[in-house]
N, CA and C atoms as an extended XYZ file, in Angstrom:
339
Properties=species:S:1:pos:R:3:atomname:S:1:resname:S:1:resid:I:1 pbc="F F F"
N        -9.577       81.455       75.709 N   UNK     1
C       -10.195       80.233       76.161 CA  UNK     1
C       -10.162       79.240       75.010 C   UNK     1
N        -9.878       78.000       75.332 N   UNK     2
C        -9.869       76.923       74.358 CA  UNK     2
C       -11.070       76.042       74.624 C   UNK     2
N       -11.824       75.713       73.563 N   UNK     3
C       -13.013       74.878       73.706 CA  UNK     3
C       -12.872       73.605       72.894 C   UNK     3
N       -13.244       72.484       73.486 N   UNK     4
C       -13.347       71.202       72.801 CA  UNK     4
C       -14.767       70.712       73.034 C   UNK     4
N       -15.526       70.472       71.980 N   UNK     5
C       -16.893       69.977       72.130 CA  UNK     5
C       -17.099       68.800       71.193 C   UNK     5
N       -17.617       67.696       71.741 N   UNK     6
C       -17.794       66.480       70.960 CA  UNK     6
C       -19.142       65.860       71.235 C   UNK     6
N       -19.781       65.378       70.188 N   UNK     7
C       -21.007       64.617       70.328 CA  UNK     7
C       -20.803       63.318       69.551 C   UNK     7
N       -20.903       62.179       70.238 N   UNK     8
C       -20.723       60.855       69.644 CA  UNK     8
C       -19.406       60.766       68.878 C   UNK     8
N       -18.340       61.306       69.447 N   UNK     9
C       -17.029       61.321       68.810 CA  UNK     9
C       -15.955       61.181       69.866 C   UNK     9
N       -14.705       61.143       69.414 N   UNK    10
C       -13.597       61.166       70.362 CA  UNK    10
C       -12.524       62.103       69.837 C   UNK    10
N       -11.777       62.706       70.773 N   UNK    11
C       -10.737       63.669       70.425 CA  UNK    11
C        -9.590       63.489       71.399 C   UNK    11
N        -8.375       63.512       70.876 N   UNK    12
C        -7.189       63.398       71.709 CA  UNK    12
C        -6.248       64.542       71.356 C   UNK    12
N        -5.792       65.273       72.369 N   UNK    13
C        -4.838       66.365       72.174 CA  UNK    13
C        -3.534       65.958       72.832 C   UNK    13
N        -2.473       65.821       72.042 N   UNK    14
C        -1.179       65.393       72.554 CA  UNK    14
C        -0.076       66.210       71.919 C   UNK    14
N         1.137       66.014       72.468 N   UNK    15
C         2.311       66.665       71.896 CA  UNK    15
C         2.493       68.071       72.439 C   UNK    15
N         3.464       68.809       71.907 N   UNK    16
C         3.715       70.181       72.377 CA  UNK    16
C         2.569       71.115       71.981 C   UNK    16
N         2.089       71.891       72.939 N   UNK    17
C         1.048       72.879       72.655 CA  UNK    17
C         1.001       73.903       73.767 C   UNK    17
N         0.337       75.014       73.514 N   UNK    18
C         0.174       76.086       74.501 CA  UNK    18
C        -1.306       76.274       74.804 C   UNK    18
N        -1.750       75.731       75.918 N   UNK    19
C        -3.164       75.901       76.258 CA  UNK    19
C        -3.451       77.325       76.737 C   UNK    19
N        -4.678       77.748       76.541 N   UNK    20
C        -5.114       79.031       77.090 CA  UNK    20
C        -5.203       78.892       78.605 C   UNK    20
N        -5.330       79.996       79.300 N   UNK    21
C        -5.442       79.959       80.753 CA  UNK    21
C        -6.727       79.239       81.186 C   UNK    21
N        -7.754       79.225       80.307 N   UNK    22
C        -9.006       78.520       80.590 CA  UNK    22
C        -9.304       77.586       79.423 C   UNK    22
N        -9.612       76.340       79.760 N   UNK    23
C        -9.907       75.333       78.746 CA  UNK    23
C       -11.214       74.657       79.126 C   UNK    23
N       -12.097       74.460       78.143 N   UNK    24
C       -13.377       73.788       78.374 CA  UNK    24
C       -13.471       72.579       77.459 C   UNK    24
N       -13.972       71.485       77.991 N   UNK    25
C       -14.154       70.273       77.200 CA  UNK    25
C       -15.523       69.688       77.500 C   UNK    25
N       -16.281       69.380       76.448 N   UNK    26
C       -17.611       68.797       76.576 CA  UNK    26
C       -17.628       67.494       75.786 C   UNK    26
N       -18.026       66.412       76.430 N   UNK    27
C       -18.131       65.116       75.767 CA  UNK    27
C       -19.531       64.558       76.003 C   UNK    27
N       -20.291       64.420       74.924 N   UNK    28
C       -21.629       63.848       74.989 CA  UNK    28
C       -21.624       62.600       74.110 C   UNK    28
N       -21.811       61.444       74.717 N   UNK    29
C       -21.719       60.163       74.018 CA  UNK    29
C       -20.373       60.037       73.302 C   UNK    29
N       -19.325       60.580       73.892 N   UNK    30
C       -17.998       60.505       73.296 CA  UNK    30
C       -16.933       60.642       74.365 C   UNK    30
N       -15.691       60.871       73.938 N   UNK    31
C       -14.623       61.013       74.931 CA  UNK    31
C       -13.579       62.011       74.455 C   UNK    31
N       -12.960       62.665       75.428 N   UNK    32
C       -11.840       63.554       75.143 CA  UNK    32
C       -10.659       63.120       76.001 C   UNK    32
N        -9.465       63.330       75.469 N   UNK    33
C        -8.236       63.096       76.213 CA  UNK    33
C        -7.367       64.330       76.011 C   UNK    33
N        -7.062       65.004       77.110 N   UNK    34
C        -6.232       66.202       77.043 CA  UNK    34
C        -4.926       65.886       77.767 C   UNK    34
N        -3.845       65.915       77.022 N   UNK    35
C        -2.533       65.519       77.531 CA  UNK    35
C        -1.698       66.776       77.779 C   UNK    35
N        -1.413       67.056       79.055 N   UNK    36
C        -0.646       68.248       79.428 CA  UNK    36
C         0.843       67.949       79.636 C   UNK    36
N         1.305       66.737       79.320 N   UNK    37
C         2.709       66.396       79.594 CA  UNK    37
C         3.694       67.272       78.830 C   UNK    37
N         3.385       67.649       77.603 N   UNK    38
C         4.286       68.501       76.832 CA  UNK    38
C         3.726       69.912       76.651 C   UNK    38
N         2.665       70.224       77.368 N   UNK    39
C         2.052       71.551       77.252 CA  UNK    39
C         2.922       72.608       77.919 C   UNK    39
N         2.977       73.768       77.321 N   UNK    40
C         3.676       74.905       77.908 CA  UNK    40
C         2.630       75.735       78.643 C   UNK    40
N         2.443       75.414       79.928 N   UNK    41
C         1.416       76.079       80.728 CA  UNK    41
C         1.791       77.526       80.987 C   UNK    41
N         0.807       78.435       80.999 N   UNK    42
C         1.083       79.812       81.380 CA  UNK    42
C         1.384       79.896       82.880 C   UNK    42
N         1.971       80.971       83.316 N   UNK    43
C         2.259       81.163       84.741 CA  UNK    43
C         0.963       81.119       85.536 C   UNK    43
N         1.042       80.601       86.743 N   UNK    44
C        -0.124       80.567       87.628 CA  UNK    44
C        -0.984       79.339       87.390 C   UNK    44
N        -2.290       79.507       87.576 N   UNK    45
C        -3.244       78.397       87.508 CA  UNK    45
C        -3.916       78.365       86.142 C   UNK    45
N        -3.947       77.185       85.539 N   UNK    46
C        -4.707       76.959       84.313 CA  UNK    46
C        -5.981       76.236       84.708 C   UNK    46
N        -7.135       76.795       84.340 N   UNK    47
C        -8.424       76.218       84.712 CA  UNK    47
C        -8.941       75.326       83.592 C   UNK    47
N        -9.334       74.115       83.963 N   UNK    48
C        -9.862       73.140       83.009 CA  UNK    48
C       -11.267       72.777       83.461 C   UNK    48
N       -12.275       73.122       82.662 N   UNK    49
C       -13.669       72.811       82.976 CA  UNK    49
C       -14.123       71.681       82.064 C   UNK    49
N       -14.592       70.586       82.664 N   UNK    50
C       -14.980       69.406       81.911 CA  UNK    50
C       -16.443       69.073       82.154 C   UNK    50
N       -17.136       68.636       81.100 N   UNK    51
C       -18.518       68.176       81.229 CA  UNK    51
C       -18.657       66.906       80.400 C   UNK    51
N       -19.283       65.885       80.979 N   UNK    52
C       -19.564       64.685       80.202 CA  UNK    52
C       -20.967       64.181       80.509 C   UNK    52
N       -21.659       63.800       79.461 N   UNK    53
C       -22.979       63.193       79.548 CA  UNK    53
C       -22.889       61.888       78.765 C   UNK    53
N       -22.938       60.764       79.452 N   UNK    54
C       -22.722       59.462       78.821 CA  UNK    54
C       -21.399       59.455       78.048 C   UNK    54
N       -20.406       60.159       78.578 N   UNK    55
C       -19.111       60.248       77.908 CA  UNK    55
C       -17.990       60.230       78.921 C   UNK    55
N       -16.779       60.542       78.450 N   UNK    56
C       -15.612       60.494       79.330 CA  UNK    56
C       -14.647       61.626       78.999 C   UNK    56
N       -14.062       62.182       80.043 N   UNK    57
C       -12.993       63.175       79.908 CA  UNK    57
C       -11.783       62.641       80.655 C   UNK    57
N       -10.652       62.577       79.969 N   UNK    58
C        -9.410       62.089       80.564 CA  UNK    58
C        -8.368       63.200       80.479 C   UNK    58
N        -7.696       63.463       81.595 N   UNK    59
C        -6.631       64.470       81.655 CA  UNK    59
C        -5.354       63.753       82.066 C   UNK    59
N        -4.280       63.979       81.309 N   UNK    60
C        -2.982       63.377       81.609 CA  UNK    60
C        -2.000       64.494       81.917 C   UNK    60
N        -1.267       64.368       83.028 N   UNK    61
C        -0.330       65.406       83.452 CA  UNK    61
C         1.031       64.795       83.787 C   UNK    61
N         2.036       65.649       83.886 N   UNK    62
C         3.343       65.207       84.388 CA  UNK    62
C         3.218       64.999       85.894 C   UNK    62
N         4.077       64.155       86.429 N   UNK    63
C         3.989       63.857       87.861 CA  UNK    63
C         4.347       65.051       88.735 C   UNK    63
N         5.062       66.048       88.196 N   UNK    64
C         5.438       67.217       88.997 CA  UNK    64
C         4.464       68.385       88.856 C   UNK    64
N         3.351       68.186       88.145 N   UNK    65
C         2.360       69.255       87.972 CA  UNK    65
C         1.316       69.187       89.080 C   UNK    65
N         1.187       70.243       89.899 N   UNK    66
C         0.143       70.252       90.931 CA  UNK    66
C        -1.252       70.309       90.297 C   UNK    66
N        -2.174       69.486       90.797 N   UNK    67
C        -3.531       69.425       90.254 CA  UNK    67
C        -4.527       69.469       91.396 C   UNK    67
N        -5.562       70.284       91.232 N   UNK    68
C        -6.702       70.317       92.147 CA  UNK    68
C        -7.912       69.871       91.349 C   UNK    68
N        -8.729       68.967       91.909 N   UNK    69
C        -9.902       68.479       91.188 CA  UNK    69
C       -11.145       68.685       92.045 C   UNK    69
N       -12.192       69.235       91.430 N   UNK    70
C       -13.469       69.449       92.100 CA  UNK    70
C       -14.580       69.111       91.113 C   UNK    70
N       -15.799       69.053       91.584 N   UNK    71
C       -16.908       68.876       90.656 CA  UNK    71
C       -18.014       68.003       91.190 C   UNK    71
N       -18.895       67.618       90.275 N   UNK    72
C       -20.087       66.844       90.581 CA  UNK    72
C       -20.101       65.602       89.708 C   UNK    72
N       -20.336       64.463       90.328 N   UNK    73
C       -20.477       63.206       89.590 CA  UNK    73
C       -21.825       62.601       89.947 C   UNK    73
N       -22.671       62.404       88.957 N   UNK    74
C       -24.001       61.836       89.164 CA  UNK    74
C       -24.063       60.508       88.404 C   UNK    74
N       -24.113       59.400       89.136 N   UNK    75
C       -24.066       58.067       88.540 CA  UNK    75
C       -22.852       57.954       87.621 C   UNK    75
N       -21.722       58.451       88.098 N   UNK    76
C       -20.501       58.539       87.311 CA  UNK    76
C       -19.301       58.150       88.157 C   UNK    76
N       -18.126       58.175       87.537 N   UNK    77
C       -16.902       57.953       88.298 CA  UNK    77
C       -15.963       59.131       88.090 C   UNK    77
N       -15.254       59.455       89.159 N   UNK    78
C       -14.242       60.521       89.099 CA  UNK    78
C       -13.013       59.995       89.821 C   UNK    78
N       -11.904       59.903       89.117 N   UNK    79
C       -10.693       59.354       89.712 CA  UNK    79
C        -9.502       60.263       89.461 C   UNK    79
N        -8.576       60.238       90.429 N   UNK    80
C        -7.301       60.919       90.258 CA  UNK    80
C        -6.234       59.946       90.720 C   UNK    80
N        -5.418       59.508       89.781 N   UNK    81
C        -4.332       58.566       90.075 CA  UNK    81
C        -3.013       59.282       89.832 C   UNK    81
N        -2.313       59.558       90.926 N   UNK    82
C        -1.062       60.304       90.841 CA  UNK    82
C         0.029       59.540       91.570 C   UNK    82
N         1.252       59.684       91.094 N   UNK    83
C         2.413       59.107       91.773 CA  UNK    83
C         2.701       59.934       93.014 C   UNK    83
N         3.379       59.340       93.970 N   UNK    84
C         3.783       60.086       95.155 CA  UNK    84
C         4.836       61.120       94.773 C   UNK    84
N         4.674       62.329       95.264 N   UNK    85
C         5.621       63.409       94.962 CA  UNK    85
C         6.892       63.236       95.777 C   UNK    85
N         8.012       63.535       95.146 N   UNK    86
C         9.290       63.469       95.860 CA  UNK    86
C         9.450       64.672       96.784 C   UNK    86
N         8.828       65.787       96.401 N   UNK    87
C         8.854       66.993       97.221 CA  UNK    87
C         7.610       67.815       96.916 C   UNK    87
N         7.261       68.694       97.825 N   UNK    88
C         6.104       69.559       97.621 CA  UNK    88
C         6.423       70.600       96.548 C   UNK    88
N         5.486       70.872       95.634 N   UNK    89
C         5.736       71.898       94.628 CA  UNK    89
C         5.750       73.286       95.249 C   UNK    89
N         6.423       74.180       94.590 N   UNK    90
C         6.471       75.568       95.024 CA  UNK    90
C         5.061       76.161       94.973 C   UNK    90
N         4.703       77.055       95.906 N   UNK    91
C         3.378       77.683       95.867 CA  UNK    91
C         3.162       78.517       94.602 C   UNK    91
N         4.234       78.901       93.944 N   UNK    92
C         4.109       79.708       92.721 CA  UNK    92
C         4.231       78.842       91.464 C   UNK    92
N         4.232       77.514       91.616 N   UNK    93
C         4.387       76.609       90.468 CA  UNK    93
C         3.184       76.715       89.533 C   UNK    93
N         3.428       76.434       88.267 N   UNK    94
C         2.333       76.345       87.300 CA  UNK    94
C         1.478       75.153       87.707 C   UNK    94
N         0.154       75.313       87.697 N   UNK    95
C        -0.714       74.242       88.175 CA  UNK    95
C        -2.004       74.184       87.374 C   UNK    95
N        -2.752       73.102       87.585 N   UNK    96
C        -4.048       72.908       86.936 CA  UNK    96
C        -5.138       72.855       87.991 C   UNK    96
N        -6.253       73.492       87.695 N   UNK    97
C        -7.458       73.390       88.520 CA  UNK    97
C        -8.518       72.751       87.630 C   UNK    97
N        -8.851       71.489       87.896 N   UNK    98
C        -9.791       70.736       87.081 CA  UNK    98
C       -11.143       70.725       87.788 C   UNK    98
N       -12.161       71.200       87.083 N   UNK    99
C       -13.523       71.204       87.613 CA  UNK    99
C       -14.380       70.403       86.638 C   UNK    99
N       -14.986       69.327       87.134 N   UNK   100
C       -15.727       68.460       86.227 CA  UNK   100
C       -17.137       68.184       86.671 C   UNK   100
N       -18.024       68.103       85.697 N   UNK   101
C       -19.390       67.661       85.916 CA  UNK   101
C       -19.608       66.459       85.008 C   UNK   101
N       -20.020       65.349       85.613 N   UNK   102
C       -20.178       64.121       84.862 CA  UNK   102
C       -21.508       63.484       85.210 C   UNK   102
N       -22.324       63.231       84.186 N   UNK   103
C       -23.616       62.578       84.372 CA  UNK   103
C       -23.575       61.267       83.595 C   UNK   103
N       -23.592       60.173       84.342 N   UNK   104
C       -23.465       58.843       83.762 CA  UNK   104
C       -22.252       58.774       82.833 C   UNK   104
N       -21.143       59.322       83.323 N   UNK   105
C       -19.924       59.352       82.534 CA  UNK   105
C       -18.709       59.106       83.406 C   UNK   105
N       -17.563       59.601       82.946 N   UNK   106
C       -16.311       59.353       83.667 CA  UNK   106
C       -15.382       60.547       83.520 C   UNK   106
N       -14.720       60.875       84.626 N   UNK   107
C       -13.680       61.902       84.638 CA  UNK   107
C       -12.450       61.293       85.303 C   UNK   107
N       -11.311       61.350       84.620 N   UNK   108
C       -10.094       60.814       85.225 CA  UNK   108
C        -8.935       61.767       85.011 C   UNK   108
N        -8.101       61.868       86.038 N   UNK   109
C        -6.858       62.633       85.983 CA  UNK   109
C        -5.752       61.669       86.408 C   UNK   109
N        -4.716       61.546       85.590 N   UNK   110
C        -3.614       60.650       85.928 CA  UNK   110
C        -2.306       61.231       85.421 C   UNK   110
N        -1.219       60.797       86.060 N   UNK   111
C         0.083       61.220       85.570 CA  UNK   111
C         0.773       60.044       84.893 C   UNK   111
N         1.560       60.382       83.918 N   UNK   112
C         2.314       59.394       83.157 CA  UNK   112
C         3.687       60.001       82.857 C   UNK   112
N         4.698       59.147       82.704 N   UNK   113
C         6.043       59.687       82.378 CA  UNK   113
C         6.093       60.268       80.975 C   UNK   113
């Protein structure tokens, strides 16, 4: 499991990396940005658990990465901005399951080239 915890700070993870099958990110009065565009995802589903309190969690993915988003937003915003897929991904494709809890904060998932 990979953990990112921030209080009144910001953290950005970019470039080539190998995330664990489970990743947790906590942002309190701060922000995190986790960029999966160059990540070497393990086979199956990678679980991403996000929590923000007066903070923000941003997840960036490739347009061909399947993403499921669930969670609770209390006086917060939760957005997923994705490009239209050219085709449906394979059921066995590597994917992300994002679960977020945000209290007076923000959770966003978007794809970028």
